[in-house]
N, C-alpha and C positions, 0 to 999 in steps of 0.2 A: 425209426424212432418208435418208442412205445410209451404209453402212459403208465405210470406206476404210482403206488401209494407213497406219499411223502414219508420219509424216514427221518425221525427226530432223535437226537442224542441229548438227553438231559443229564446234567452233571451237578454234583454237589461235593465240595471239598470235605475231606474226612474229618477235618478239624472244626467243621461248621455243622453242628448237630441240628440246626433249625431247618427241618426238611418238610414240614407240613405243607407249605405253599407249593413247592416244586412237585411233591407227590400228588397234590390236588391238580396241578397243571397237567401232569402226566395222564391222569384219568380223563381230564377234559379233552386233551389232544387225541387220546384213543377213541373217545366217544365221537369226536369229529372226523374219525376215519383215518387217522394217521397211525403209523407204526412208531412206537416209542421204546427206546432203549434207555435204561437208567443206570448210571455208574457213580460211584464215589471215586474221588481222585486225590492224589497227593501233589502231583506235578502236572502242568499243562501238557507235557509230552504224552501223558497217559490219555488225555482227552483226544489229542490228535491221532494217536495210535488207534484208539477205539473208533473214531470218526472214519478213518481210512478203512479199517477192517470191516466195519458195518456199512460202509458206502452210504453215509447219511447225506441228506440234503440240508439239514439244520443242526447246529449245535447250540444248546441253550445252557447257560451256566447260572446257577443260583448262588447268590452271595449275600450272607447276612452278617458278615464280619468284614473288616477292612481287608484289602489285598486284591480287590477286583481289577485295579489298573495294571499291576504287574502280570496278573493272570491273563488279562485281555491282550496285553502287549505280546507276551510269549505265545499265546494261543494263535493269534492271527499271523504272527511271524512264521510259526512252524507250519500252519496250514498252507501259507503261500509257498514256503520252501518245498513242501511236498506236492505242489501243483494243485492244491485244493482250495484256492482262494475263492472258488465258486460256492463254497459252503456258506450258508447264511448263518451269521453268528449273532446270538442274542444273549443279553445278560439281564437278570432280574433279581429282585430282592431289596435289601436295604442299601440302596446305592444313592448317595446324595445327588441331588439335581445339579449341583455345581460340577460334578464329574461327567455328566452326560456328554458335553462337547468333546472332552478328551477321549472318552470311550469311542465316540464316532470317528474321531481322527485316527484311532488305532484300527478301524475297520469293523467295529461292532455296529451293525446296522440297526439293531433294535435294543433299546434300553428301557426296561420296565421297572419303575420304582414302586415305592409303597403306594397302595391304592389301585394299582393296575389290575385289570380284570383278565380272567382267562379268555373271555371272548375277544378282548383287544389283541391278545397274543395270537389266538387262532386266526383272526382276520389278517394280521400282519404276516404271519407265516404263509397263509394261502395267497396273499398278494405278492409276496417277495420271493418265495422259494420256487425253485424250478420243479414243476410237476412233470415235465417231459424232459428226459435226458437221453443222449445218444447211447446206444447199446454198443459195448466194446466187444470185439471178437476175441 
């Protein structure tokens, strides 16, 4: 086993132009020593493809418009089908608190709504993401 830098994939739907918060978070995660990959997506399958290709520890999806529940459902289902249920899945943005329980039932471990801080996301990722992973031959 070897220790490695946490790799985080941050995603924003292409139809959701409100990206100031997620870009700020990307900067703060980098300053905290994490490697950050940022993509825009149309379909959850694109997130999963990127997560597997980039071998990430964390996937964070920013949502400022409705549609977070179907995206979460498809994303977590596809990750599990690809054998990557170990990826820590986070959602943030304008997500109503009433949807938090449903998001967690879908396998989203962290939900960060309005008013959440970058420090709270960093602490959550450090606590929950696997910093040590087996090396595959």
